[in-house]
C-alpha positions as CSV (number, residue, x, y, z in Angstrom):
1,M,-0.1,0.2,0.1
2,A,1.0,3.3,-0.7
3,K,2.6,6.2,1.6
4,I,0.3,9.1,1.6
5,S,2.1,12.8,1.9
6,F,0.5,15.9,1.7
7,Y,2.3,19.0,1.7
8,L,-0.5,22.1,2.8
9,F,0.7,25.4,2.8
10,E,-1.0,27.3,5.5
11,K,0.7,30.5,5.1
12,S,3.4,30.4,2.3
13,P,2.1,31.9,-1.0
14,E,4.0,28.5,-2.6
15,R,2.7,27.7,-6.1
16,Q,1.9,23.9,-5.9
17,V,4.5,23.8,-9.2
18,D,7.2,25.4,-7.7
19,S,7.1,23.4,-4.5
20,A,6.8,20.0,-6.7
21,C,9.9,21.4,-8.3
22,R,11.8,21.5,-5.1
23,L,10.7,18.2,-3.8
24,C,11.8,16.2,-7.1
25,R,15.2,18.2,-6.3
26,K,15.3,16.2,-3.1
27,L,14.4,13.3,-3.9
28,L,16.6,13.2,-7.4
29,L,19.7,13.4,-5.1
30,Q,17.9,9.9,-3.2
31,N,17.6,8.4,-6.2
32,K,14.4,8.1,-6.8
33,K,12.3,8.3,-10.0
34,I,9.4,10.4,-10.2
35,W,5.9,11.1,-11.7
36,L,4.1,14.5,-12.2
37,Y,0.4,13.0,-12.9
38,S,-1.6,15.7,-14.7
39,P,-4.6,15.0,-17.3
40,D,-4.5,19.4,-17.9
41,E,-1.5,20.0,-20.9
42,N,-1.2,23.6,-19.7
43,L,-0.2,22.3,-16.3
44,Q,2.4,19.5,-18.2
45,K,4.0,22.6,-19.7
46,E,4.4,24.6,-17.5
47,L,5.8,21.6,-14.9
48,D,8.1,21.2,-17.8
49,D,9.4,24.7,-18.5
50,L,9.7,25.4,-14.5
51,L,12.0,22.3,-14.3
52,W,14.4,24.0,-17.1
53,T,14.8,26.9,-15.2
54,F,13.6,26.5,-11.4
55,D,17.3,26.1,-10.5
56,K,20.1,27.5,-12.4
57,S,23.2,25.4,-11.1
58,S,21.7,21.7,-12.2
59,F,19.7,20.3,-15.3
60,Y,16.8,17.2,-14.2
61,A,16.1,15.0,-16.8
62,H,12.5,15.3,-17.5
63,G,9.6,15.5,-20.6
64,I,6.3,15.0,-21.3
65,N,5.5,11.1,-21.8
66,Q,9.5,10.9,-21.4
67,V,8.9,7.7,-19.4
68,Q,12.4,6.6,-18.8
69,A,13.5,10.4,-17.9
70,P,14.0,10.4,-14.1
71,I,10.9,12.9,-14.1
72,C,8.0,11.9,-16.2
73,I,5.6,14.5,-16.8
74,A,2.2,12.5,-17.6
75,G,-1.2,12.8,-18.5
76,H,-1.5,9.2,-17.2
77,L,-0.7,7.2,-14.4
78,P,3.1,5.0,-15.0
79,T,2.9,1.2,-15.3
80,D,6.2,1.4,-13.1
81,A,5.4,1.0,-9.1
82,E,8.7,1.9,-8.2
83,R,7.7,5.9,-9.3
84,I,7.1,8.2,-6.4
85,V,3.9,10.0,-8.3
86,F,2.9,13.7,-7.8
87,N,-0.7,13.8,-8.4
88,F,-2.1,17.1,-9.9
89,N,-5.5,15.8,-10.5
90,N,-8.3,16.9,-8.6
91,Q,-9.5,13.2,-7.4
92,A,-7.1,11.1,-5.3
93,L,-5.6,8.2,-6.9
94,E,-7.3,4.9,-6.1
95,Q,-4.4,2.9,-7.1
96,I,-2.8,2.9,-3.5
97,N,-1.2,-0.6,-4.1
98,F,0.3,-0.1,-6.8
99,F,2.8,2.6,-5.8
100,S,4.9,3.1,-3.4
101,H,4.5,6.7,-2.1
102,I,1.4,9.5,-3.7
103,I,2.5,12.6,-3.1
104,E,-0.4,15.9,-2.6
105,I,1.0,19.7,-3.0
106,I,-2.7,21.6,-1.3
107,E,-1.9,25.2,-2.0
108,N,-2.9,28.5,0.2
109,E,-6.2,29.3,-1.4
110,E,-9.5,28.2,-0.3
111,A,-10.1,26.3,-3.7
112,A,-7.4,24.3,-3.3
113,K,-7.6,23.5,0.1
114,I,-11.5,21.9,-0.5
115,I,-10.3,19.7,-2.9
116,G,-7.3,18.8,-0.4
117,R,-9.8,17.9,2.3
118,E,-11.7,15.7,-0.4
119,K,-8.5,14.0,-1.2
120,F,-7.6,13.3,2.5
121,K,-10.9,11.8,3.0
122,S,-11.0,9.5,-0.2
123,Y,-7.9,8.3,1.0
124,R,-8.7,7.7,4.1
125,R,-11.6,5.5,3.1
126,L,-9.3,3.6,1.1
127,G,-7.8,2.4,4.3
128,V,-5.0,5.1,4.2
129,E,-3.5,7.1,7.2
130,P,-2.2,9.9,5.2
131,R,0.4,11.8,6.8
132,T,0.5,15.7,6.4
133,F,3.0,18.3,6.4
134,K,2.6,21.8,7.2
135,L,4.1,24.4,5.5
């Protein structure tokens, strides 16, 4: 069963995509493989562009639908259970027995918090107690 982590921004105006890039940097240092799941093609492009520019001193191998890259951005879920999945969809992922770790990033705005609460409840209904990191 997957480990579920919620990163909840309570005071910071940081955007979901910026914090995802920072978390990717940290996870890549641990040799983790990352999947940024978003059905929204505009968000996929934004993540792709940001990964090129957010860290001026490093390059992070990534690409949209580049399933062999350490960071894959895609509108579908991976078939590789070793991936850490960042969920940019508005619903919780029900495939909790397939992935080792699912990450949910909740921005400090009311609409995002409402979606986050629903996702949290969904994971609990699926039998998982998500961990929450308040930022």
